[in-house]
C-alpha positions in Angstrom: 78.1 -103.7 -91.3 78.8 -106.7 -89.1 79.0 -104.7 -85.9 75.6 -103.0 -86.7 74.1 -106.5 -86.8 76.0 -108.1 -84.0 75.7 -105.3 -81.3 71.9 -105.1 -81.0 71.6 -108.9 -81.1 73.9 -109.3 -78.1 72.6 -106.3 -76.2 68.8 -106.9 -76.4 68.0 -105.3 -73.1 69.3 -101.8 -74.2 68.6 -101.6 -78.0 68.9 -97.8 -78.3 72.4 -97.8 -76.8 73.4 -100.8 -78.8 72.5 -99.1 -82.1 74.4 -95.9 -81.1 77.6 -97.8 -80.4 78.6 -98.4 -84.1 78.0 -94.7 -84.9 80.1 -93.7 -82.0 82.9 -95.8 -83.3 82.5 -94.7 -87.0 82.4 -91.0 -86.4 85.8 -90.6 -84.9 87.2 -92.9 -87.6 85.7 -90.7 -90.3 87.0 -87.5 -88.6 90.5 -89.0 -88.3 90.5 -90.1 -91.9 89.5 -86.6 -93.0 92.2 -85.0 -90.9 94.9 -87.3 -92.3 93.7 -86.9 -95.8 93.7 -83.1 -95.4 97.3 -83.3 -94.2 98.2 -85.4 -97.3 96.4 -83.0 -99.6 98.2 -80.0 -98.0 101.5 -81.6 -99.0 100.7 -81.5 -102.7 101.4 -78.3 -104.6 99.0 -77.0 -107.1 99.8 -74.4 -109.8 98.2 -71.0 -109.3 97.3 -69.5 -112.7 97.3 -66.0 -111.2 101.0 -66.2 -110.4 102.4 -66.8 -113.9 
């Protein structure tokens, strides 16, 4: 939240670029978190009721 406020304030000559920077930083972080969470979730075994 702070970067979304700080960036446009300090880059007033290019506001469109300044507002895109936080999104550019957040999207890879979200993707990396999803990848790592998927790896963790793959490590857990779940019971399959069809195999009893």
